[in-house]
N, CA and C atoms as a LAMMPS dump frame, in Angstrom:
ITEM: TIMESTEP
0
ITEM: NUMBER OF ATOMS
666
ITEM: BOX BOUNDS ff ff ff
-5.0000000000000000e+02 5.0000000000000000e+02
-5.0000000000000000e+02 5.0000000000000000e+02
-5.0000000000000000e+02 5.0000000000000000e+02
ITEM: ATOMS id mol type element x y z
1 1 1 N -7.077 -14.196 19.711
2 1 2 C -7.65 -12.987 19.751
3 1 3 C -9.062 -13.024 19.725
4 2 1 N -9.751 -12.23 20.609
5 2 2 C -11.032 -12.375 21.016
6 2 3 C -11.914 -11.496 20.125
7 3 1 N -13.167 -11.898 19.859
8 3 2 C -14.184 -11.038 18.881
9 3 3 C -14.004 -9.612 18.971
10 4 1 N -13.779 -9.041 19.984
11 4 2 C -13.437 -7.696 20.358
12 4 3 C -12.153 -7.341 19.575
13 5 1 N -11.303 -8.258 19.428
14 5 2 C -9.857 -7.741 18.806
15 5 3 C -9.803 -8.199 17.368
16 6 1 N -11.091 -8.429 16.718
17 6 2 C -11.154 -8.575 15.378
18 6 3 C -10.712 -7.588 14.513
19 7 1 N -9.909 -7.787 13.225
20 7 2 C -9.346 -6.614 12.629
21 7 3 C -10.055 -6.681 11.383
22 8 1 N -10.716 -5.308 11.016
23 8 2 C -11.498 -5.364 9.801
24 8 3 C -10.736 -4.552 8.859
25 9 1 N -10.341 -4.843 7.608
26 9 2 C -9.739 -4.158 6.696
27 9 3 C -10.718 -3.567 5.703
28 10 1 N -10.878 -2.537 5.577
29 10 2 C -11.822 -1.901 4.555
30 10 3 C -10.998 -1.688 3.385
31 11 1 N -11.222 -2.332 2.259
32 11 2 C -10.572 -2.827 1.235
33 11 3 C -11.196 -2.63 -0.041
34 12 1 N -10.574 -2.594 -1.22
35 12 2 C -11.025 -2.461 -2.538
36 12 3 C -9.797 -2.977 -3.373
37 13 1 N -10.177 -3.846 -4.454
38 13 2 C -9.012 -4.373 -5.173
39 13 3 C -8.345 -3.407 -6.032
40 14 1 N -7.192 -3.677 -6.335
41 14 2 C -6.297 -2.843 -7.222
42 14 3 C -6.392 -1.341 -6.548
43 15 1 N -6.149 -1.419 -5.42
44 15 2 C -5.902 0.028 -4.674
45 15 3 C -4.832 -0.215 -3.656
46 16 1 N -4.652 0.972 -3.109
47 16 2 C -3.496 1.072 -1.814
48 16 3 C -3.842 -0.078 -1.001
49 17 1 N -5.135 -0.581 -0.731
50 17 2 C -5.553 -1.48 0.36
51 17 3 C -4.928 -2.759 -0.201
52 18 1 N -4.595 -3.182 -1.486
53 18 2 C -3.843 -4.283 -1.676
54 18 3 C -2.774 -4.594 -0.782
55 19 1 N -1.946 -3.503 -0.651
56 19 2 C -0.845 -3.523 0.128
57 19 3 C -0.963 -3.991 1.68
58 20 1 N -2.105 -3.379 2.053
59 20 2 C -2.428 -3.716 3.498
60 20 3 C -2.843 -5.072 3.69
61 21 1 N -3.646 -5.565 2.474
62 21 2 C -3.94 -7.111 2.668
63 21 3 C -2.743 -8.138 2.583
64 22 1 N -1.665 -7.54 1.528
65 22 2 C -0.334 -8.455 1.604
66 22 3 C 0.202 -8.267 3.059
67 23 1 N 0.189 -7.382 3.587
68 23 2 C 0.875 -7.198 5.101
69 23 3 C 0.119 -8.124 6.107
70 24 1 N -1.088 -8.016 6.134
71 24 2 C -1.724 -9.028 6.908
72 24 3 C -1.43 -10.288 6.576
73 25 1 N -1.429 -10.926 5.364
74 25 2 C -0.945 -12.043 5.143
75 25 3 C 0.395 -12.603 5.527
76 26 1 N 1.199 -11.682 5.516
77 26 2 C 2.8 -11.53 5.948
78 26 3 C 2.766 -11.957 7.312
79 27 1 N 2.003 -11.187 7.881
80 27 2 C 2.034 -11.138 9.763
81 27 3 C 1.235 -12.33 10.096
82 28 1 N 0.318 -12.982 9.199
83 28 2 C -0.466 -14.482 9.57
84 28 3 C -1.488 -13.819 10.515
85 29 1 N -2.007 -12.592 10.217
86 29 2 C -2.93 -11.996 11.238
87 29 3 C -4.299 -12.479 10.926
88 30 1 N -5.185 -12.671 11.895
89 30 2 C -6.514 -12.972 11.68
90 30 3 C -7.269 -11.601 11.181
91 31 1 N -8.102 -11.824 10.148
92 31 2 C -8.745 -10.537 9.785
93 31 3 C -9.854 -10.925 8.895
94 32 1 N -10.864 -9.715 8.709
95 32 2 C -11.989 -10.049 7.871
96 32 3 C -11.962 -8.814 6.894
97 33 1 N -12.417 -9.05 5.692
98 33 2 C -12.454 -7.921 4.597
99 33 3 C -13.783 -7.188 4.655
100 34 1 N -13.963 -6.047 4.686
101 34 2 C -15.116 -5.162 4.074
102 34 3 C -14.771 -4.688 2.827
103 35 1 N -15.208 -5.335 1.896
104 35 2 C -14.957 -4.929 0.441
105 35 3 C -15.848 -3.941 -0.08
106 36 1 N -15.213 -2.842 -0.592
107 36 2 C -15.843 -1.948 -1.424
108 36 3 C -15.668 -1.974 -2.834
109 37 1 N -16.817 -1.85 -3.493
110 37 2 C -16.935 -1.753 -4.93
111 37 3 C -16.654 -0.461 -5.593
112 38 1 N -15.325 0.011 -5.772
113 38 2 C -15.161 1.492 -6.237
114 38 3 C -15.609 1.653 -7.568
115 39 1 N -15.709 0.757 -8.385
116 39 2 C -16.258 0.859 -9.696
117 39 3 C -17.916 1.269 -9.723
118 40 1 N -18.364 0.757 -8.363
119 40 2 C -19.719 1.191 -8.317
120 40 3 C -19.958 2.421 -7.621
121 41 1 N -18.659 2.945 -7.099
122 41 2 C -18.779 4.127 -6.136
123 41 3 C -19.111 4.018 -4.715
124 42 1 N -18.973 2.95 -4.245
125 42 2 C -19.327 2.504 -2.807
126 42 3 C -18.401 3.367 -1.823
127 43 1 N -17.212 3.751 -2.165
128 43 2 C -16.339 4.397 -1.456
129 43 3 C -16.889 5.987 -1.177
130 44 1 N -17.717 6.572 -1.976
131 44 2 C -18.212 8.034 -1.989
132 44 3 C -19.843 7.892 -1.319
133 45 1 N -20.135 6.655 -0.812
134 45 2 C -21.46 6.582 -0.093
135 45 3 C -21.175 6.817 1.296
136 46 1 N -22.304 7.386 1.709
137 46 2 C -22.198 7.929 3.282
138 46 3 C -21.819 6.988 4.258
139 47 1 N -22.165 5.475 3.947
140 47 2 C -21.849 4.545 5.084
141 47 3 C -20.109 4.431 4.947
142 48 1 N -19.553 4.704 3.904
143 48 2 C -17.941 4.73 3.883
144 48 3 C -17.365 5.793 4.36
145 49 1 N -18.112 6.77 3.918
146 49 2 C -17.593 8.287 4.283
147 49 3 C -17.624 8.406 5.682
148 50 1 N -18.462 7.798 6.404
149 50 2 C -18.216 7.688 8.055
150 50 3 C -17.243 7.234 8.468
151 51 1 N -16.751 6.356 7.658
152 51 2 C -15.141 5.556 8.056
153 51 3 C -14.18 6.58 7.828
154 52 1 N -14.001 6.827 6.666
155 52 2 C -13.068 7.767 6.126
156 52 3 C -13.511 8.983 5.103
157 53 1 N -13.539 10.051 5.615
158 53 2 C -14.366 11.388 4.848
159 53 3 C -13.751 11.56 3.6
160 54 1 N -12.444 11.014 3.13
161 54 2 C -12.006 11.315 2.052
162 54 3 C -12.177 10.259 1.11
163 55 1 N -12.77 9.132 1.564
164 55 2 C -13.192 7.875 0.812
165 55 3 C -12.183 7.167 0.245
166 56 1 N -11.055 6.987 1.051
167 56 2 C -9.983 6.375 0.794
168 56 3 C -9.72 5.011 1.219
169 57 1 N -9.116 3.989 0.854
170 57 2 C -8.79 2.807 1.467
171 57 3 C -7.078 2.789 1.246
172 58 1 N -6.466 2.097 2.154
173 58 2 C -7.128 1.122 3.1
174 58 3 C -7.635 1.861 4.684
175 59 1 N -8.313 1.456 5.292
176 59 2 C -8.567 1.689 6.576
177 59 3 C -8.938 0.453 7.424
178 60 1 N -8.592 0.573 8.704
179 60 2 C -8.659 -0.487 9.829
180 60 3 C -9.758 -0.082 10.781
181 61 1 N -10.492 -1.098 11.301
182 61 2 C -11.378 -1.085 12.465
183 61 3 C -10.649 -2.147 13.535
184 62 1 N -10.33 -1.643 14.598
185 62 2 C -9.694 -2.615 15.538
186 62 3 C -10.033 -2.181 16.927
187 63 1 N -10.463 -3.031 17.861
188 63 2 C -10.85 -2.592 19.278
189 63 3 C -11.724 -1.371 19.336
190 64 1 N -12.577 -1.129 18.407
191 64 2 C -13.655 -0.109 18.446
192 64 3 C -12.781 1.306 17.882
193 65 1 N -11.446 1.29 17.354
194 65 2 C -10.893 2.426 16.765
195 65 3 C -10.593 2.333 15.473
196 66 1 N -10.804 3.511 14.663
197 66 2 C -10.455 3.375 13.298
198 66 3 C -8.991 4.035 12.976
199 67 1 N -8.234 3.333 11.929
200 67 2 C -6.896 3.688 11.685
201 67 3 C -6.935 3.925 10.114
202 68 1 N -6.779 5.239 9.723
203 68 2 C -6.734 5.248 8.196
204 68 3 C -5.316 5.97 7.849
205 69 1 N -4.861 5.989 6.693
206 69 2 C -3.728 6.645 6.355
207 69 3 C -2.682 5.397 6.115
208 70 1 N -2.443 5.103 4.955
209 70 2 C -1.474 3.902 4.638
210 70 3 C -0.418 3.649 5.412
211 71 1 N 0.344 4.396 5.612
212 71 2 C 1.581 4.193 6.44
213 71 3 C 1.31 3.871 7.902
214 72 1 N 0.236 4.675 8.388
215 72 2 C -0.137 4.43 9.801
216 72 3 C -0.679 3.002 9.832
217 73 1 N -1.553 2.562 8.888
218 73 2 C -1.929 1.139 8.924
219 73 3 C -0.901 0.347 9.161
220 74 1 N 0.16 0.282 8.244
221 74 2 C 1.137 -0.489 8.309
222 74 3 C 1.915 -0.368 9.421
223 75 1 N 2.242 0.624 10.194
224 75 2 C 2.893 0.79 11.461
225 75 3 C 2.36 -0.007 12.497
226 76 1 N 0.806 0.443 12.432
227 76 2 C 0.028 -0.192 13.328
228 76 3 C 0.075 -1.685 13.387
229 77 1 N -0.38 -2.314 12.219
230 77 2 C -0.325 -3.712 12.113
231 77 3 C 0.938 -4.341 12.509
232 78 1 N 2.148 -3.825 11.965
233 78 2 C 3.386 -4.709 12.196
234 78 3 C 3.576 -4.27 13.617
235 79 1 N 3.407 -3.357 14.499
236 79 2 C 3.753 -3.201 15.689
237 79 3 C 2.76 -4.137 16.495
238 80 1 N 1.5 -4.572 16.004
239 80 2 C 0.399 -5.293 16.716
240 80 3 C 0.953 -6.761 16.735
241 81 1 N 1.613 -7.211 15.793
242 81 2 C 2.071 -8.689 15.746
243 81 3 C 3.653 -8.674 15.735
244 82 1 N 4.383 -8.201 16.687
245 82 2 C 5.723 -8.117 16.718
246 82 3 C 6.362 -9.596 16.554
247 83 1 N 5.83 -10.489 16.837
248 83 2 C 6.307 -12.01 16.715
249 83 3 C 6.549 -12.201 15.323
250 84 1 N 5.691 -11.518 14.348
251 84 2 C 6.081 -11.829 13.022
252 84 3 C 7.425 -11.371 12.446
253 85 1 N 8.025 -10.567 13.325
254 85 2 C 9.39 -10.022 12.887
255 85 3 C 9.472 -9.078 11.917
256 86 1 N 8.533 -8.1 11.364
257 86 2 C 8.547 -7.347 10.345
258 86 3 C 8.58 -5.831 11.001
259 87 1 N 8.724 -5.884 12.256
260 87 2 C 9.103 -4.436 12.551
261 87 3 C 10.212 -4.414 13.685
262 88 1 N 11.135 -3.736 13.497
263 88 2 C 12.243 -3.655 14.436
264 88 3 C 11.499 -3.042 15.866
265 89 1 N 12.399 -3.727 16.857
266 89 2 C 11.766 -3.225 18.185
267 89 3 C 12.176 -1.882 18.53
268 90 1 N 11.487 -1.065 19.433
269 90 2 C 11.791 0.221 20.056
270 90 3 C 13.334 0.403 20.192
271 91 1 N 13.938 -0.575 20.893
272 91 2 C 15.429 -0.449 21.055
273 91 3 C 16.072 -0.9 19.848
274 92 1 N 15.827 -1.303 18.952
275 92 2 C 16.464 -1.633 17.763
276 92 3 C 17.321 -0.618 17.112
277 93 1 N 18.471 -0.852 16.569
278 93 2 C 19.242 0.26 15.841
279 93 3 C 18.569 0.433 14.508
280 94 1 N 18.014 -0.559 14.141
281 94 2 C 17.074 -0.428 12.958
282 94 3 C 15.755 0.373 12.766
283 95 1 N 15.486 0.64 13.98
284 95 2 C 14.235 1.347 14.34
285 95 3 C 13.994 2.781 13.55
286 96 1 N 14.944 3.277 13.879
287 96 2 C 15.047 4.816 13.155
288 96 3 C 15.177 4.674 11.611
289 97 1 N 15.989 3.87 10.96
290 97 2 C 15.801 3.635 9.41
291 97 3 C 14.443 3.115 9.185
292 98 1 N 14.032 2.265 9.765
293 98 2 C 12.536 1.534 9.471
294 98 3 C 11.569 2.772 9.258
295 99 1 N 11.574 3.673 10.333
296 99 2 C 10.499 4.625 10.346
297 99 3 C 10.914 5.67 9.332
298 100 1 N 12.318 5.789 9.004
299 100 2 C 12.55 6.885 7.896
300 100 3 C 12.08 6.428 6.522
301 101 1 N 12.195 5.11 6.224
302 101 2 C 11.521 4.608 5.059
303 101 3 C 10.306 4.737 4.811
304 102 1 N 9.459 4.428 5.938
305 102 2 C 8.14 4.702 6.102
306 102 3 C 7.718 6.023 5.92
307 103 1 N 8.117 6.812 6.435
308 103 2 C 7.861 8.403 6.471
309 103 3 C 8.326 8.972 4.918
310 104 1 N 9.281 8.468 4.488
311 104 2 C 9.679 9.04 3.132
312 104 3 C 8.714 8.515 2.043
313 105 1 N 8.333 7.346 2.269
314 105 2 C 7.272 7.018 1.07
315 105 3 C 6.043 7.883 1.323
316 106 1 N 5.539 8.234 2.26
317 106 2 C 4.44 9.101 2.528
318 106 3 C 4.689 10.674 2.016
319 107 1 N 5.944 11.077 2.476
320 107 2 C 6.23 12.494 2.555
321 107 3 C 6.826 12.877 1.183
322 108 1 N 7.499 11.899 0.522
323 108 2 C 8.315 12.016 -0.702
324 108 3 C 7.829 11.262 -2.037
325 109 1 N 7.845 10.01 -1.819
326 109 2 C 7.39 9.139 -2.987
327 109 3 C 6.03 9.543 -3.436
328 110 1 N 4.978 9.594 -2.877
329 110 2 C 3.609 9.525 -3.138
330 110 3 C 3.396 11.157 -3.828
331 111 1 N 4.029 12.162 -2.937
332 111 2 C 3.727 13.38 -3.767
333 111 3 C 4.341 13.429 -4.941
334 112 1 N 5.658 12.878 -5.081
335 112 2 C 6.411 13.14 -6.348
336 112 3 C 5.829 12.12 -7.418
337 113 1 N 5.453 11.105 -7.082
338 113 2 C 4.612 10.071 -7.992
339 113 3 C 3.331 10.788 -8.625
340 114 1 N 2.489 11.254 -7.828
341 114 2 C 1.261 12.146 -8.385
342 114 3 C 1.343 13.319 -8.99
343 115 1 N 2.58 14.025 -8.788
344 115 2 C 2.842 15.095 -9.503
345 115 3 C 3.509 14.655 -10.924
346 116 1 N 4.101 13.741 -10.817
347 116 2 C 4.703 13.209 -12.184
348 116 3 C 3.446 12.496 -13.159
349 117 1 N 2.573 12.047 -12.49
350 117 2 C 1.391 11.436 -13.303
351 117 3 C 0.513 12.867 -13.855
352 118 1 N 0.412 13.807 -13.135
353 118 2 C -0.504 14.969 -13.57
354 118 3 C 0.466 15.897 -14.341
355 119 1 N 1.758 15.384 -14.33
356 119 2 C 2.675 16.428 -15.182
357 119 3 C 2.614 17.887 -14.273
358 120 1 N 2.733 17.715 -13.156
359 120 2 C 3.007 19.064 -12.437
360 120 3 C 4.463 19.131 -12.048
361 121 1 N 5.004 20.442 -12.194
362 121 2 C 6.225 20.422 -12.054
363 121 3 C 6.501 20.528 -10.253
364 122 1 N 7.498 19.977 -9.662
365 122 2 C 7.676 20.335 -8.123
366 122 3 C 7.696 21.989 -7.966
367 123 1 N 7.266 21.957 -6.662
368 123 2 C 7.246 23.352 -6.105
369 123 3 C 8.842 23.788 -5.87
370 124 1 N 9.019 25.024 -5.447
371 124 2 C 10.336 25.506 -5.114
372 124 3 C 10.989 24.451 -4.173
373 125 1 N 12.407 24.413 -4.394
374 125 2 C 13.135 23.44 -3.368
375 125 3 C 12.906 23.805 -1.941
376 126 1 N 12.726 25.107 -1.719
377 126 2 C 12.474 25.502 -0.085
378 126 3 C 11.124 25.111 0.234
379 127 1 N 10.128 24.739 -0.755
380 127 2 C 8.836 24.469 -0.142
381 127 3 C 8.555 23.027 -0.552
382 128 1 N 9.263 22.152 -1.298
383 128 2 C 8.799 20.893 -1.859
384 128 3 C 9.456 19.871 -0.814
385 129 1 N 8.471 18.743 -0.333
386 129 2 C 9.348 17.775 0.515
387 129 3 C 10.226 16.906 -0.175
388 130 1 N 10.004 16.793 -1.447
389 130 2 C 10.956 15.631 -2.246
390 130 3 C 11.816 16.089 -3.074
391 131 1 N 12.151 17.596 -3.404
392 131 2 C 13.056 18.04 -3.941
393 131 3 C 12.51 18.031 -5.437
394 132 1 N 12.869 16.945 -6.291
395 132 2 C 12.157 16.623 -7.648
396 132 3 C 12.242 15.061 -7.669
397 133 1 N 11.461 14.589 -8.647
398 133 2 C 11.235 13.193 -8.866
399 133 3 C 12.443 12.651 -8.97
400 134 1 N 13.415 12.871 -9.839
401 134 2 C 14.698 12.076 -10.074
402 134 3 C 15.479 11.836 -8.832
403 135 1 N 15.707 13.105 -8.09
404 135 2 C 16.309 13.187 -6.906
405 135 3 C 15.696 12.309 -5.728
406 136 1 N 14.542 12.331 -5.694
407 136 2 C 13.571 11.342 -4.831
408 136 3 C 13.909 9.727 -5.197
409 137 1 N 13.817 9.517 -6.353
410 137 2 C 13.825 8.323 -6.799
411 137 3 C 15.376 7.617 -6.713
412 138 1 N 16.077 8.478 -6.876
413 138 2 C 17.81 8.182 -6.672
414 138 3 C 17.931 7.707 -5.217
415 139 1 N 17.509 8.559 -4.205
416 139 2 C 17.833 8.203 -2.855
417 139 3 C 17.119 6.681 -2.526
418 140 1 N 16.051 6.492 -2.953
419 140 2 C 15.54 5.052 -2.658
420 140 3 C 16.19 3.89 -3.252
421 141 1 N 16.635 4.343 -4.592
422 141 2 C 17.499 3.334 -5.362
423 141 3 C 18.669 3.22 -4.669
424 142 1 N 19.267 4.201 -4.151
425 142 2 C 20.694 4.011 -3.539
426 142 3 C 20.569 3.221 -2.343
427 143 1 N 19.414 3.306 -1.486
428 143 2 C 19.37 2.379 -0.558
429 143 3 C 18.996 0.942 -0.96
430 144 1 N 18.348 0.722 -1.998
431 144 2 C 18.081 -0.662 -2.435
432 144 3 C 19.304 -1.281 -2.864
433 145 1 N 20.397 -0.562 -3.374
434 145 2 C 21.536 -0.899 -3.904
435 145 3 C 22.16 -1.854 -2.825
436 146 1 N 21.937 -1.314 -1.49
437 146 2 C 22.678 -1.996 -0.307
438 146 3 C 22.065 -3.27 -0.019
439 147 1 N 20.831 -3.447 -0.636
440 147 2 C 19.971 -4.735 -0.464
441 147 3 C 20.323 -5.806 0.423
442 148 1 N 19.716 -7.121 0.46
443 148 2 C 18.51 -7.285 -0.515
444 148 3 C 17.191 -6.726 -0.343
445 149 1 N 17.098 -6.028 0.742
446 149 2 C 16.011 -5.251 1.304
447 149 3 C 16.339 -4.068 1.867
448 150 1 N 15.458 -3.021 2.248
449 150 2 C 15.429 -1.789 2.649
450 150 3 C 16.346 -1.511 3.785
451 151 1 N 16.291 -2.507 4.791
452 151 2 C 17.172 -2.657 6.027
453 151 3 C 18.173 -3.671 5.866
454 152 1 N 18.741 -3.792 4.703
455 152 2 C 19.98 -4.863 4.442
456 152 3 C 19.314 -6.372 4.5
457 153 1 N 19.648 -7.058 5.208
458 153 2 C 19.109 -8.509 5.228
459 153 3 C 17.742 -8.74 5.973
460 154 1 N 17.229 -7.67 6.663
461 154 2 C 16.181 -7.78 7.429
462 154 3 C 14.84 -7.333 6.513
463 155 1 N 14.12 -8.288 6.092
464 155 2 C 12.717 -7.935 5.715
465 155 3 C 11.646 -7.318 6.666
466 156 1 N 11.14 -6.14 6.306
467 156 2 C 10.165 -5.676 7.306
468 156 3 C 9.004 -5.166 6.429
469 157 1 N 7.963 -4.763 7.119
470 157 2 C 6.764 -4.132 6.63
471 157 3 C 6.913 -2.955 5.629
472 158 1 N 7.999 -2.38 5.791
473 158 2 C 8.502 -1.408 4.856
474 158 3 C 8.825 -1.956 3.389
475 159 1 N 9.276 -2.975 3.48
476 159 2 C 9.38 -3.732 2.089
477 159 3 C 7.967 -4.296 1.472
478 160 1 N 7.209 -4.563 2.306
479 160 2 C 5.961 -4.682 1.796
480 160 3 C 5.316 -3.4 1.22
481 161 1 N 5.349 -2.409 1.974
482 161 2 C 4.854 -1.01 1.273
483 161 3 C 5.646 -0.573 0.072
484 162 1 N 6.958 -0.586 -0.006
485 162 2 C 7.882 -0.14 -1.136
486 162 3 C 7.648 -1.329 -2.28
487 163 1 N 7.648 -2.491 -1.888
488 163 2 C 7.679 -3.541 -2.894
489 163 3 C 6.387 -3.536 -3.966
490 164 1 N 5.406 -3.276 -3.204
491 164 2 C 4.05 -3.13 -3.96
492 164 3 C 3.759 -1.673 -4.6
493 165 1 N 4.395 -0.634 -3.9
494 165 2 C 4.595 0.636 -4.377
495 165 3 C 5.377 0.659 -5.804
496 166 1 N 6.428 0.252 -5.727
497 166 2 C 7.257 0.354 -6.896
498 166 3 C 6.813 -0.433 -8.143
499 167 1 N 6.079 -1.745 -7.54
500 167 2 C 5.513 -2.557 -8.59
501 167 3 C 4.511 -1.624 -9.493
502 168 1 N 3.739 -0.986 -8.665
503 168 2 C 2.624 -0.325 -9.397
504 168 3 C 3.169 0.929 -10.304
505 169 1 N 3.992 1.403 -9.692
506 169 2 C 4.88 2.645 -10.321
507 169 3 C 5.538 2.138 -11.53
508 170 1 N 6.027 1.031 -11.695
509 170 2 C 6.683 0.876 -12.801
510 170 3 C 5.521 0.052 -13.992
511 171 1 N 4.519 -0.242 -13.419
512 171 2 C 3.393 -0.779 -14.347
513 171 3 C 2.859 0.289 -15.069
514 172 1 N 2.555 1.49 -14.223
515 172 2 C 1.975 2.591 -14.998
516 172 3 C 3.253 3.529 -15.705
517 173 1 N 4.239 2.921 -15.715
518 173 2 C 5.343 3.518 -16.516
519 173 3 C 5.95 4.874 -15.809
520 174 1 N 5.537 4.961 -14.578
521 174 2 C 6.046 6.266 -14.049
522 174 3 C 7.332 6.062 -13.202
523 175 1 N 7.683 4.975 -12.8
524 175 2 C 8.966 4.705 -12.292
525 175 3 C 9.792 3.731 -13.374
526 176 1 N 10.874 4.288 -13.572
527 176 2 C 11.749 3.484 -14.819
528 176 3 C 12.206 2.133 -14.265
529 177 1 N 12.213 1.219 -15.294
530 177 2 C 12.568 -0.194 -14.883
531 177 3 C 13.898 -0.277 -14.806
532 178 1 N 14.76 0.356 -13.899
533 178 2 C 16.127 -0.066 -13.7
534 178 3 C 16.301 -1.34 -13.038
535 179 1 N 17.487 -1.812 -13.212
536 179 2 C 17.719 -3.288 -12.583
537 179 3 C 17.543 -3.437 -11.218
538 180 1 N 17.893 -2.253 -10.489
539 180 2 C 17.742 -2.459 -9.03
540 180 3 C 16.456 -2.28 -8.483
541 181 1 N 15.565 -1.438 -9.162
542 181 2 C 14.132 -1.692 -8.961
543 181 3 C 13.493 -2.809 -9.241
544 182 1 N 13.811 -3.218 -10.629
545 182 2 C 13.194 -4.652 -10.873
546 182 3 C 13.462 -5.789 -10.129
547 183 1 N 14.845 -5.917 -9.786
548 183 2 C 15.254 -7.036 -8.858
549 183 3 C 14.736 -6.761 -7.448
550 184 1 N 14.514 -5.602 -7.002
551 184 2 C 13.811 -5.536 -5.624
552 184 3 C 12.324 -6.077 -5.842
553 185 1 N 11.697 -5.684 -6.919
554 185 2 C 10.139 -5.993 -7.002
555 185 3 C 10.233 -7.459 -7.086
556 186 1 N 10.984 -8.141 -8.046
557 186 2 C 10.884 -9.46 -8.106
558 186 3 C 10.974 -10.274 -6.836
559 187 1 N 12.015 -9.802 -6.042
560 187 2 C 12.413 -10.375 -4.786
561 187 3 C 11.109 -10.424 -3.831
562 188 1 N 10.661 -9.244 -3.595
563 188 2 C 9.617 -9.024 -2.678
564 188 3 C 8.497 -9.452 -3.11
565 189 1 N 8.194 -9.317 -4.364
566 189 2 C 6.586 -9.729 -4.93
567 189 3 C 6.285 -11.053 -5.312
568 190 1 N 7.588 -11.827 -4.997
569 190 2 C 7.327 -13.309 -5.438
570 190 3 C 6.989 -14.002 -4.097
571 191 1 N 7.17 -13.288 -2.93
572 191 2 C 6.691 -13.981 -1.699
573 191 3 C 5.487 -14.564 -1.687
574 192 1 N 5.21 -15.706 -0.914
575 192 2 C 3.886 -16.454 -0.818
576 192 3 C 2.94 -15.559 -0.391
577 193 1 N 2.909 -14.451 0.35
578 193 2 C 1.955 -13.525 0.893
579 193 3 C 1.406 -12.665 -0.168
580 194 1 N 2.296 -12.18 -1.035
581 194 2 C 1.97 -11.418 -2.201
582 194 3 C 1.32 -12.189 -3.205
583 195 1 N 1.793 -13.342 -3.502
584 195 2 C 1.04 -14.173 -4.522
585 195 3 C -0.431 -14.624 -4.093
586 196 1 N -0.573 -14.809 -2.715
587 196 2 C -1.781 -15.023 -2.253
588 196 3 C -2.73 -13.707 -2.384
589 197 1 N -2.5 -12.689 -1.849
590 197 2 C -3.089 -11.577 -1.982
591 197 3 C -3.421 -11.169 -3.263
592 198 1 N -2.365 -11.274 -4.193
593 198 2 C -2.743 -11.1 -5.838
594 198 3 C -4.097 -11.842 -6.127
595 199 1 N -3.874 -13.032 -5.81
596 199 2 C -5.207 -13.882 -6.331
597 199 3 C -6.474 -13.457 -5.753
598 200 1 N -6.599 -12.836 -4.432
599 200 2 C -7.641 -12.646 -4.003
600 200 3 C -7.853 -11.215 -4.542
601 201 1 N -7.007 -10.222 -4.741
602 201 2 C -7.078 -9.032 -5.411
603 201 3 C -7.795 -9.299 -6.865
604 202 1 N -7.142 -10.079 -7.646
605 202 2 C -7.846 -10.316 -8.934
606 202 3 C -9.318 -11.104 -8.935
607 203 1 N -9.36 -11.852 -7.989
608 203 2 C -10.788 -12.273 -7.899
609 203 3 C -11.952 -11.273 -7.592
610 204 1 N -11.57 -10.384 -6.744
611 204 2 C -12.365 -9.231 -6.324
612 204 3 C -12.608 -8.354 -7.382
613 205 1 N -11.559 -8.062 -8.108
614 205 2 C -11.617 -6.97 -9.321
615 205 3 C -12.549 -7.823 -10.446
616 206 1 N -12.318 -8.929 -10.824
617 206 2 C -13.18 -9.574 -11.752
618 206 3 C -14.552 -9.654 -11.323
619 207 1 N -14.82 -9.785 -10.055
620 207 2 C -16.333 -9.891 -9.36
621 207 3 C -16.744 -8.467 -9.697
622 208 1 N -16.118 -7.287 -9.294
623 208 2 C -16.578 -6.242 -9.411
624 208 3 C -17.119 -5.457 -10.779
625 209 1 N -16.056 -6.24 -11.49
626 209 2 C -16.093 -5.811 -13.21
627 209 3 C -17.584 -6.478 -13.645
628 210 1 N -17.906 -7.615 -13.224
629 210 2 C -18.957 -8.423 -13.607
630 210 3 C -20.197 -7.795 -13.128
631 211 1 N -20.351 -7.435 -11.842
632 211 2 C -21.359 -6.74 -11.023
633 211 3 C -21.778 -5.391 -11.978
634 212 1 N -20.793 -4.534 -12.289
635 212 2 C -20.951 -3.322 -12.969
636 212 3 C -21.527 -3.441 -14.417
637 213 1 N -20.951 -4.267 -14.935
638 213 2 C -21.279 -4.717 -16.229
639 213 3 C -22.706 -5.32 -16.52
640 214 1 N -23.216 -6.091 -15.525
641 214 2 C -24.431 -6.665 -15.567
642 214 3 C -25.619 -5.571 -15.101
643 215 1 N -25.071 -4.518 -14.364
644 215 2 C -25.899 -3.411 -13.89
645 215 3 C -26.145 -2.517 -14.911
646 216 1 N -25.345 -2.65 -16.108
647 216 2 C -25.589 -1.514 -17.286
648 216 3 C -26.808 -1.727 -18.112
649 217 1 N -27.612 -0.769 -18.31
650 217 2 C -28.94 -1.126 -19.024
651 217 3 C -28.433 -1.659 -20.725
652 218 1 N -28.991 -2.688 -21.088
653 218 2 C -28.788 -3.243 -22.291
654 218 3 C -29.071 -2.298 -23.505
655 219 1 N -28.238 -2.003 -24.472
656 219 2 C -28.584 -1.097 -25.592
657 219 3 C -29.983 -1.837 -26.243
658 220 1 N -30.586 -0.934 -26.658
659 220 2 C -31.743 -1.339 -27.463
660 220 3 C -31.698 -0.813 -28.735
661 221 1 N -32.089 -1.399 -29.897
662 221 2 C -32.189 -0.905 -31.104
663 221 3 C -33.391 0.335 -31.134
664 222 1 N -32.967 1.314 -31.992
665 222 2 C -33.951 2.59 -32.062
666 222 3 C -35.225 1.989 -32.717
């Protein structure tokens, strides 16, 4: 890959960008990190708002173009490195189901999870993309029951997305720790790419905490 092809991941630790970092490691892709300290508010500064006006990560810069939105980042990267085998080919019978679970994450899981966190009731069924939280989660759990991965025996970028998302969902006590969910999380998140990315994530989180702590003025006695 030439310099013009360099992949830059706009990333902050302990965010949705962690999953994109995991995916890059799974793909064996060459990349560089542009690290944002969200504890210091760098995502709200003009330099990054020019990248993503919503101040969200992940975002990619590749071949002079920007890619934002988590699912778009995953689809783009997995298709960019088909030799890694994390995306079904266009003519594969698994391509449709793969796209289904990618879209289901963005259209159903994320909105339902945010509503549950904020204690918002879902909209009327005729308007709500996910029906209700329990129905939404029951559908993905039923798919995981067919295991070991979302597409059966075939591990894909969709599992990177969902494994990391369900891990965080259970950590924040928003997703119940059912056996099927916890077994899936363990199976996916014990992979070497997850372990490596988690270590990178923890190191950056600690560094950002140190920077913010040291920048606070010391309390002075009256």
